[in-house]
C-alpha positions as CSV (number, residue, x, y, z in Angstrom):
1,M,41.3,120.0,157.1
2,R,41.9,116.2,156.4
3,K,44.2,117.1,153.6
4,A,46.2,119.3,155.8
5,L,46.4,116.9,158.6
6,R,47.8,114.3,156.2
7,W,50.4,116.7,155.2
8,L,51.1,117.6,158.7
9,L,51.7,113.9,159.6
10,A,54.0,113.5,156.6
11,L,55.9,116.2,157.7
12,T,56.1,114.9,161.3
13,V,57.6,111.6,159.9
14,L,60.2,113.6,158.0
15,I,61.4,115.3,161.2
16,G,61.7,112.0,163.1
17,T,58.4,111.6,165.0
18,L,56.8,108.1,164.1
19,S,53.4,108.4,162.6
20,T,51.4,105.3,161.3
21,A,49.2,107.5,159.3
22,G,52.1,109.2,157.6
23,V,53.7,105.6,156.8
24,A,50.2,104.6,155.3
25,T,50.2,107.6,153.1
26,A,53.7,107.0,151.7
27,A,52.8,103.3,151.1
28,Q,49.7,104.5,149.0
29,A,51.6,106.7,146.9
30,G,54.1,104.1,146.2
31,Q,51.5,101.8,145.1
32,A,49.9,104.5,142.9
33,S,53.1,104.9,140.9
34,Q,53.4,101.1,140.6
35,T,49.9,100.6,139.3
36,A,49.8,103.8,137.0
37,D,49.5,102.6,133.2
38,I,53.0,102.3,131.8
39,K,52.2,104.7,128.8
40,D,51.0,107.3,131.3
41,Q,54.3,107.0,133.2
42,L,56.3,107.4,130.0
43,L,54.4,110.4,128.7
44,A,54.7,112.0,132.2
45,I,58.5,112.4,131.4
46,P,59.3,116.0,130.5
47,G,60.0,116.1,126.7
48,M,58.5,112.7,125.8
49,S,55.8,112.2,123.3
50,L,54.1,109.3,121.7
51,I,54.4,108.4,118.0
52,Q,52.7,105.1,118.1
53,E,51.8,102.2,120.3
54,K,51.7,98.7,118.7
55,P,50.3,95.7,120.4
56,Y,52.5,92.5,120.9
57,T,51.5,89.5,123.0
58,G,53.1,89.8,126.5
59,Y,54.4,93.3,126.1
60,R,53.5,96.8,125.5
61,Y,55.4,98.5,122.6
62,F,55.9,102.3,122.2
63,V,57.5,104.3,119.6
64,L,58.3,107.6,121.1
65,N,60.1,110.8,120.5
66,Y,62.2,112.5,123.2
67,T,63.4,116.2,123.0
68,Q,67.3,116.2,123.3
69,P,69.6,119.2,123.2
70,V,71.7,119.3,120.0
71,D,74.8,120.1,122.3
72,H,74.9,118.7,125.7
73,R,77.5,121.0,126.8
74,H,75.3,123.9,125.9
75,P,71.6,122.7,126.3
76,S,70.1,126.2,125.6
77,K,71.5,126.2,122.1
78,G,68.5,124.3,120.4
79,T,66.9,120.8,120.5
80,F,65.9,118.1,118.3
81,Q,63.5,115.0,118.5
82,Q,65.3,111.8,119.0
83,R,63.3,108.6,118.3
84,I,63.2,105.7,120.9
85,T,61.2,102.7,121.2
86,V,60.3,100.8,124.5
87,L,59.5,97.1,124.7
88,H,57.8,97.0,128.2
89,K,57.6,93.7,130.1
90,D,57.2,94.7,133.6
91,V,58.8,97.4,136.0
92,S,59.8,94.7,138.1
93,R,62.3,93.1,135.5
94,P,65.6,94.5,134.5
95,T,66.0,96.7,131.4
96,V,68.4,96.4,128.4
97,F,69.5,99.5,126.6
98,Y,69.9,98.7,122.9
99,T,71.2,100.6,120.0
100,S,72.4,99.7,116.6
101,G,74.4,102.8,116.1
102,Y,72.2,103.8,113.1
103,N,68.5,104.1,112.8
104,V,66.1,102.4,115.3
105,S,63.6,99.7,114.0
106,T,60.0,100.4,114.9
107,T,59.1,96.8,114.7
108,P,59.1,94.9,118.1
109,S,62.2,92.8,118.6
110,R,64.4,91.4,121.4
111,S,68.1,91.6,121.6
112,E,70.0,88.5,123.0
113,P,70.5,90.0,126.3
114,T,66.9,91.1,126.6
115,R,65.8,87.4,126.1
116,I,68.4,86.1,128.4
117,A,67.2,88.3,131.4
118,D,63.6,88.3,130.3
119,A,63.9,92.1,130.4
120,N,62.3,95.2,129.2
121,Q,64.1,96.9,126.3
122,V,64.7,100.6,125.5
123,S,66.0,101.1,121.9
124,L,67.6,104.5,120.9
125,E,68.1,105.9,117.4
126,Y,71.5,107.3,117.1
127,R,71.6,111.0,116.6
128,Y,71.7,112.5,113.0
129,F,70.3,109.3,111.5
130,T,66.8,110.7,110.1
131,P,64.4,111.4,111.4
132,S,66.5,112.1,114.8
133,R,68.5,114.9,113.2
134,P,68.4,118.5,114.0
135,A,67.5,121.0,111.4
136,P,69.7,122.7,110.3
137,A,72.2,120.3,111.2
138,D,75.4,121.3,113.0
139,W,77.7,118.4,112.1
140,S,80.3,119.3,114.7
141,K,77.8,117.9,117.3
142,L,77.8,114.6,116.0
143,D,80.5,112.8,118.1
144,I,80.7,110.0,120.4
145,W,80.5,112.0,123.6
146,Q,77.4,113.7,122.5
147,A,75.7,110.4,121.5
148,A,76.8,108.9,124.8
149,S,75.2,111.8,126.5
150,D,71.9,111.2,124.5
151,Q,71.8,107.9,126.1
152,H,72.8,109.0,129.5
153,R,69.9,111.5,129.7
154,V,67.3,108.9,128.2
155,F,68.7,106.5,131.0
156,K,68.2,109.1,133.6
157,A,64.7,110.0,132.3
158,L,63.6,106.4,132.5
159,K,65.4,105.1,135.6
160,S,62.6,106.3,137.7
161,I,60.3,103.9,136.0
162,Y,62.6,100.9,135.3
163,T,64.4,100.8,138.7
164,K,65.9,97.4,138.5
165,N,69.5,96.8,136.7
166,W,70.2,98.1,133.4
167,I,72.6,96.5,130.7
168,A,73.7,98.3,127.6
169,T,74.1,96.3,124.3
170,G,74.3,96.6,120.5
171,G,75.9,94.8,117.6
172,S,78.6,96.2,115.3
173,K,78.4,100.0,115.4
174,G,75.9,99.6,118.2
175,G,78.5,97.4,120.1
176,M,80.9,100.4,119.7
177,T,78.1,102.8,120.9
178,A,77.5,100.7,124.1
179,T,81.3,100.7,124.8
180,Y,81.7,104.5,124.2
181,F,78.6,105.0,126.6
182,E,80.3,103.0,129.2
183,R,83.6,104.8,128.9
184,F,81.9,108.2,129.4
185,Y,79.3,107.3,131.8
186,P,80.6,104.2,133.6
187,H,78.2,104.5,136.5
188,D,74.9,104.2,134.6
189,M,74.8,100.6,133.4
190,D,75.2,97.4,135.5
191,G,76.8,95.5,132.5
192,V,77.6,95.9,128.7
193,V,77.3,93.3,126.1
194,A,79.0,94.3,123.0
195,Y,78.8,92.2,119.9
196,V,81.4,92.4,117.0
197,A,82.5,95.9,117.9
198,P,85.5,97.1,115.7
199,N,88.2,99.0,117.5
200,D,90.2,101.0,115.1
201,V,92.8,102.5,117.6
202,V,95.4,103.8,115.0
203,N,93.6,104.6,111.7
204,N,96.6,104.3,109.6
205,E,97.8,101.0,110.7
206,D,95.6,98.3,109.3
207,S,97.9,95.4,108.7
208,A,95.7,93.2,110.9
209,Y,93.1,93.1,108.2
210,D,95.6,92.1,105.6
211,R,96.8,89.2,107.9
212,F,93.0,88.3,108.6
213,F,92.2,87.9,104.7
214,T,95.3,85.5,104.3
215,K,93.9,83.0,106.7
216,V,90.1,83.4,106.9
217,G,88.0,80.4,105.8
218,T,89.7,78.0,103.3
219,K,92.1,78.5,100.6
220,E,89.7,77.2,97.9
221,C,87.1,79.8,99.1
222,R,89.6,82.6,99.2
223,D,90.9,81.8,95.8
224,R,87.4,81.8,94.4
225,L,86.6,85.3,95.8
226,D,90.1,86.8,94.8
227,A,89.5,85.6,91.4
228,V,86.0,87.0,90.9
229,Q,87.0,90.5,92.6
230,R,90.2,90.5,90.2
231,E,88.0,89.7,87.1
232,A,85.5,92.4,88.0
233,L,88.3,95.0,87.6
234,V,89.8,93.2,84.4
235,R,86.4,93.6,82.8
236,R,86.0,97.1,84.0
237,D,85.0,98.6,80.6
238,A,82.4,96.1,79.7
239,L,80.9,96.1,83.2
240,E,80.8,99.8,83.8
241,K,78.6,100.1,80.6
242,K,76.4,97.7,82.3
243,Y,76.6,99.8,85.5
244,A,75.9,103.1,83.6
245,A,72.7,101.6,82.1
246,Y,71.5,100.3,85.5
247,A,72.2,103.7,87.0
248,A,70.3,105.5,84.2
249,E,67.2,103.0,84.5
250,N,67.1,103.7,88.3
251,G,67.9,107.4,88.4
252,F,71.2,107.1,90.3
253,T,73.8,109.7,90.4
254,F,77.3,109.9,91.7
255,T,78.0,113.5,92.8
256,T,79.1,112.5,96.3
257,V,81.7,109.9,95.4
258,G,82.7,111.8,92.2
259,S,82.3,109.6,89.3
260,L,80.7,106.2,88.2
261,D,84.3,104.9,87.9
262,K,85.0,105.5,91.6
263,A,81.8,104.0,92.7
264,Y,82.3,100.8,90.5
265,E,85.6,100.1,92.1
266,A,84.4,100.9,95.6
267,V,81.8,98.2,95.0
268,V,84.1,95.7,93.7
269,L,86.7,96.3,96.4
270,D,84.0,95.6,98.9
271,Y,83.4,92.1,97.6
272,V,85.7,90.0,99.4
273,W,85.2,91.8,102.7
274,G,81.4,91.7,102.2
275,F,81.2,88.1,101.7
276,W,83.1,87.2,105.0
277,Q,81.2,89.8,106.9
278,Y,77.8,88.4,106.0
279,S,78.3,84.8,104.8
280,L,79.9,81.5,106.1
281,V,82.4,78.9,104.5
282,S,79.3,76.9,103.5
283,D,78.2,79.6,101.3
284,C,81.5,79.4,99.0
285,D,79.6,77.2,96.6
286,T,77.7,80.2,95.4
287,I,80.8,81.9,94.3
288,P,81.7,81.2,90.6
289,A,84.4,78.5,90.6
290,N,86.2,79.6,87.5
291,A,86.1,83.4,87.3
292,Q,87.8,83.6,84.0
293,A,85.3,81.3,82.3
294,A,82.3,83.1,83.9
295,T,80.1,85.4,81.9
296,D,79.9,89.1,82.5
297,D,76.4,88.7,83.9
298,E,77.8,85.9,86.2
299,I,80.6,88.4,87.5
300,W,78.1,91.2,87.9
301,T,75.5,89.1,89.6
302,S,78.0,87.8,92.1
303,V,79.4,91.2,92.9
304,D,76.0,92.8,93.3
305,T,74.7,90.3,95.5
306,I,77.4,90.7,97.9
307,S,78.4,94.3,97.5
308,G,75.6,96.0,96.0
309,F,75.9,98.4,92.9
310,S,73.5,100.7,94.3
311,F,75.3,101.6,97.4
312,Y,77.8,104.1,96.4
313,T,75.5,106.2,94.4
314,D,74.2,109.2,96.0
315,Q,70.8,107.8,96.8
316,G,72.7,104.7,98.5
317,L,75.0,106.8,100.4
318,D,72.7,109.5,101.7
319,P,71.2,107.6,104.7
320,Y,74.6,106.7,105.9
321,T,76.2,110.2,105.9
322,P,76.3,110.1,109.7
323,Y,78.2,107.0,109.7
324,Y,80.8,108.1,107.2
325,Y,81.2,111.5,108.8
326,Q,81.9,109.7,112.2
327,A,84.4,107.2,110.5
328,G,86.2,110.2,109.0
329,T,86.3,112.4,112.2
330,Q,86.7,109.8,115.0
331,L,85.9,106.2,114.5
332,G,88.4,105.5,111.7
333,A,88.0,103.3,108.7
334,P,90.0,100.1,107.5
335,T,92.3,100.2,104.4
336,I,93.5,96.9,102.9
337,Q,95.9,95.8,100.3
338,F,95.0,93.6,97.3
339,P,98.3,91.7,96.5
340,Y,96.6,89.4,94.0
341,I,95.4,92.1,91.7
342,E,97.8,93.7,89.5
343,K,98.3,97.5,90.2
344,K,97.1,98.6,86.8
345,Y,93.6,97.3,87.5
346,I,93.3,99.5,90.9
347,H,92.6,103.2,90.4
348,Y,91.8,104.5,93.7
349,G,92.2,101.8,96.2
350,Y,90.1,101.8,99.4
351,Q,88.7,105.3,99.4
352,P,88.5,107.4,102.6
353,P,85.2,108.2,104.3
354,R,85.8,111.8,103.1
355,N,84.8,110.6,99.6
356,F,81.4,109.4,100.9
357,V,80.2,112.6,102.6
358,P,79.0,115.7,100.7
359,R,81.9,118.2,100.5
360,S,79.5,120.8,102.1
361,I,80.0,119.2,105.4
362,P,83.5,119.8,106.8
363,M,85.5,117.0,108.4
364,K,88.6,116.8,110.6
365,F,90.1,113.6,111.8
366,Q,90.7,113.4,115.8
367,P,93.3,110.5,116.3
368,G,93.0,110.6,120.1
369,A,89.4,109.6,120.2
370,M,89.6,105.8,119.6
371,R,93.0,105.8,121.5
372,D,91.2,107.0,124.6
373,V,88.4,104.6,124.5
374,D,90.8,101.7,123.9
375,S,93.1,102.6,126.8
376,W,90.1,102.9,129.1
377,V,88.6,99.6,128.2
378,R,92.0,97.9,128.6
379,H,92.5,99.3,132.0
380,H,89.0,100.2,133.4
381,A,86.6,98.0,132.0
382,T,84.0,96.6,134.6
383,R,81.3,94.0,133.9
384,M,81.8,93.9,130.0
385,L,81.3,91.3,127.5
386,F,82.7,91.5,124.0
387,V,81.6,88.8,121.6
388,Y,83.3,88.4,117.9
389,G,82.9,85.9,115.1
390,Q,86.0,84.1,113.9
391,N,85.4,84.8,110.3
392,D,84.2,88.4,110.6
393,P,86.6,90.8,109.1
394,W,85.6,93.7,111.5
395,G,87.1,91.4,114.6
396,A,90.6,91.7,113.1
397,E,90.9,94.8,115.1
398,R,89.0,94.3,118.4
399,F,88.6,95.4,122.0
400,A,90.9,93.9,124.6
401,V,90.7,93.8,128.3
402,G,93.8,94.0,130.4
403,K,95.0,93.4,134.0
404,G,93.0,96.6,135.4
405,A,89.6,95.3,133.9
406,K,87.3,93.6,136.3
407,D,84.6,90.9,135.4
408,S,85.1,91.5,131.8
409,Y,85.5,89.0,128.8
410,V,86.4,89.0,125.0
411,F,85.0,85.6,123.6
412,T,85.1,84.5,119.9
413,A,82.4,82.3,118.2
414,P,83.8,79.6,116.1
415,G,83.3,80.1,112.4
416,L,80.8,82.7,112.7
417,N,80.6,86.0,110.9
418,H,79.2,89.6,111.7
419,G,76.1,87.8,113.3
420,A,78.1,86.3,116.2
421,N,76.4,86.0,119.5
422,V,76.5,84.3,122.9
423,A,74.3,81.3,121.5
424,A,77.1,80.5,119.1
425,L,79.9,80.4,121.6
426,T,81.6,77.2,122.9
427,A,79.5,75.6,125.4
428,D,81.7,76.8,128.5
429,Q,82.0,80.3,127.1
430,K,78.3,80.2,126.3
431,A,77.5,79.2,130.1
432,L,79.9,81.8,131.4
433,A,78.6,84.6,129.2
434,T,75.0,83.9,130.0
435,A,75.7,83.5,133.9
436,R,77.4,86.9,133.8
437,I,74.6,88.7,131.9
438,L,72.0,87.3,134.4
439,A,74.1,88.3,137.2
440,W,74.7,91.8,135.8
441,A,70.8,92.0,135.3
442,G,70.2,91.2,139.0
443,V,68.6,87.8,138.2
444,P,71.7,85.4,138.7
445,A,71.4,81.8,138.0
446,T,72.1,79.2,140.7
447,T,75.2,78.1,139.0
448,T,77.2,78.9,135.9
449,A,76.4,75.5,134.3
450,Q,72.5,76.2,134.9
451,A,72.5,79.6,133.2
452,K,70.1,79.8,130.3
453,P,67.8,82.4,128.8
454,L,64.8,83.1,131.1
455,A,62.5,84.0,128.1
456,P,61.3,81.3,125.8
457,Y,62.3,81.8,122.1
458,D,60.0,83.8,120.1
459,A,60.3,83.5,116.4
460,K,59.4,87.0,115.5
461,L,61.1,88.9,118.5
462,D,64.2,86.9,118.6
463,R,65.1,86.6,115.0
464,Q,68.9,87.3,114.6
465,D,69.3,87.1,111.1
466,V,72.1,89.6,110.1
467,Q,70.8,92.2,107.8
468,R,72.9,92.6,104.9
469,E,74.2,96.1,104.2
470,P,75.9,96.3,100.9
471,T,78.9,98.4,101.7
472,L,82.0,98.4,103.9
473,R,80.6,99.5,107.2
474,P,80.2,97.9,110.6
């Protein structure tokens, strides 16, 4: 009878008759949801399952699987398990939605906006990167809209727990991912912070990259790099013998790219790009000063350190098949010229993404995909921040905000590479960017000048080292 009476009182409140008993019951229910263990709340979400919980002081950290439809347009046609992680601070804090655009790390870490806003962080593995891949894989369902819909669905599932403001972020392909998410679901996030996000609007027009490489860094550094790259092609026969022995020793094969010769040239042509993507002008002293006088081992070691001779093997390419598939179907890929190398030394030039994806996977490029996103950002971006590095090749083709954009910015960190962040901006831009991130997160600073990260630096969580990936990819 008492239970029935409580329901009757609650119903009376709903139809407009005031009842203090009904109000008390609602308050108790709200308190119960706030005090429930966060793991129980997460696992109460349909389709969510726990892989592992890892302890970290001041947080709860969960590695989870979430059931997603392979095709968001036709949810009944199969599902797959998508891996996510949750760095839980408190449901009263804002939440940052992070993606690298590749695999998700299962080691606790914080993105820069997470530290700035002292926020929770949800990190999502990009679809089709293992283990978040349907089996069998229908590769036609790997596109930017389907991936954005993955994020949208995760956001909707978690918003009932993390009810405060949300900010999307990511670096490089992750920055692209955050941008595409905003384009397709502009009402989900309260702000976007996209780091070093390439924007290849017209795939066949890449002169911006050629101009970049004539000005980046110092002439002395450019000359050193160009000379080593050229010398590696001049000595192709001798160094390919070394490459063949290296491949045999490690069990590397070249079925996807087609031959050891194609792989060798691809590694060498990545050399200059790779240096500027991951290194600084101060690192130029590590490059042989006189390439012609350098030994074969010195040339090999320099190229291997920066480009990585293991990458264009079948074993090196396999984990990145989803990226190259997307580059060859929607994202686009850069092609640059090498005017300082005689044509007789270059057999293939920059090879298209098609060469790095198994032939059993069909690909067709969609030229309108990036044009659509670029136009949307220029005219409709709202509460978006793009951060680039001055010496990062990927920033040669970048996003821009036009007159239709609101509360949106494009900043460049002086002298920085692919690891550029808000902390590396000039003082005035750093203050403004930090203030806007805090405002979007719903925890604004008193003034722009006083805007600073709310969480203290943690050497493990906040390590911002750029992970060197030996290949031409964002």
